C-alpha angles and dihedrals in degrees: 000000000000118000119244110227126178124198108199115196123184111229113242087336104187092042093045093052091049091050092055086077094035105049091157088070096050095105095040127087105265133178132184110219144167125259111293091200093061090042094250088121097144127133107248097178142350136198126237096268090053090046090054089055089056099258111155135200114253095020119120123267093245092054090050093047091052089059095039116023091180092056112140111221120209129184119239124254103197095179089059092051093051090053093053091043089057091047091051093049089048087061092050089053089065088068105036143352091218098095126148117185116217100192128322096301106033134066140171117224124195104206096167094112097040102037091098090060091063102044100285098256112118098202093047090052092047089052091048092054091048091050092048093052093045093049097039102041105015091239130116131220134191117222129205114199118198146130094263139033097248096055092040087058091049087049094056090050095045098076126019147219116031098342141129122223121188118205114186137180088260101048105031093097091058095044105032107032099062090054121104112268089238088067088069113098113256096018101127130185094271095050090045092053091050093047090046091059087062096046096260106138104138133048090247091056088050090051090052095045121105108270095210091054090050088053090054092047101043105012119221091346090063091060091048093050091049089053091047092051092049094049093251098124110120107167112148126243105252114245115248112282095011111143115234114188114231121254092215139005121211142167128189135186134197102208124225089238134015115276110232108154128070091242092053092051092046093053093046093050092046091053093051093042090054092051092049093046093050090053092046091053091046090057090041089238135133128208123234094182134039125205122196122195120189129189124197125210090268091058094250112146137205125190124196133170139185138181114255121236089246133355109277144175098188123114090219094062095038089053093050092049094046093050090049089053090050093046089058100039109030125067110241112254094014106135118256120204099180141005131195125192118198124188109211141177089042121195128188113263092243091056094049098077112152126219120228111262120237095226099026107033092160094065098089091049091048093050090047089054093051091048091053092049091052092047088054086055090052090054091050093049091047090056104036105021137272093286095053093096134008141164124275089238087062097044097093093048092063117099116251114259094025109176091225104079092204127179121229117221 
């Protein structure tokens, strides 16, 4: 028996929540965006009228305003979005306890075992959930119904807003295969460029492509994408509350002014490395690879990565590796608008044991000492606040008069 998986996606979530309190703007083009003054002027969400004008998520405000001069800009209220997200998921829990959030506004639901309690018809149940959310909260969702998570996700994207799309083992070739390959979950820009060179532009062309060649072109990801395109994905929906370790941990920052000096770059990198390291330790993971993405003032990006000498979750080693990458790949003095550090190839702490080196046997002990120091910082921050202690490399990045009188180590 095929599983019955729903993917429920809130329509224009941030904008829809904002418009609950601003009904007079409902028919006008509206976008939620970051603060232009601190150079976080990126479109976070837009409503349907703005979408029809060509406004896109993640583009800059000035790009959006060029397309839609009458665009109404609203600041985000993330606490409010979290409240509504919890309320929406509480409604899902009335129908199944197999719920896997995919961000604040999307969730997979496995209703295979509970469908018979609600009439047994997948589309009717999806419509019922949509109606309940619309009437209870004033928000709309689109639902994809399918036999696996990947096609359920495609279904929720297929028709918006406030719609249900059913993709079955019998009809997925007609619905899914004509779609652009970039519509398939986890097909990023780099993979799409590689596939395009070999004439693979649709999901159907990906499904028909030689799987062994895909493995050579894209590695393990190539085999996964081939399975997805052919409807062979079978990952379970995680039960409510089940912990799933992250596959990567990243933090990025658009800086208030361009970084141009070595010291500015060092401080910015140290701040990001500290954030990434704290999250790695929280998940009890270590990174074997570090990726650094840099954006210049003209929004041109570069992305470089390198394996680390040993798996780590310390800010000190992540900072050192990131600066080394930048030293090799970024012209000294060239302005930097934004940096993102991403820890990849994560391994559990208990599996990251390090052998003694022949020429530097003291290295594991030194790393252990640094890790203990940074864990001590974690404990201090947990008790007294994030600003209670920070690294010397970050000290000059802190605003003057900060209420947290932290001590750099």
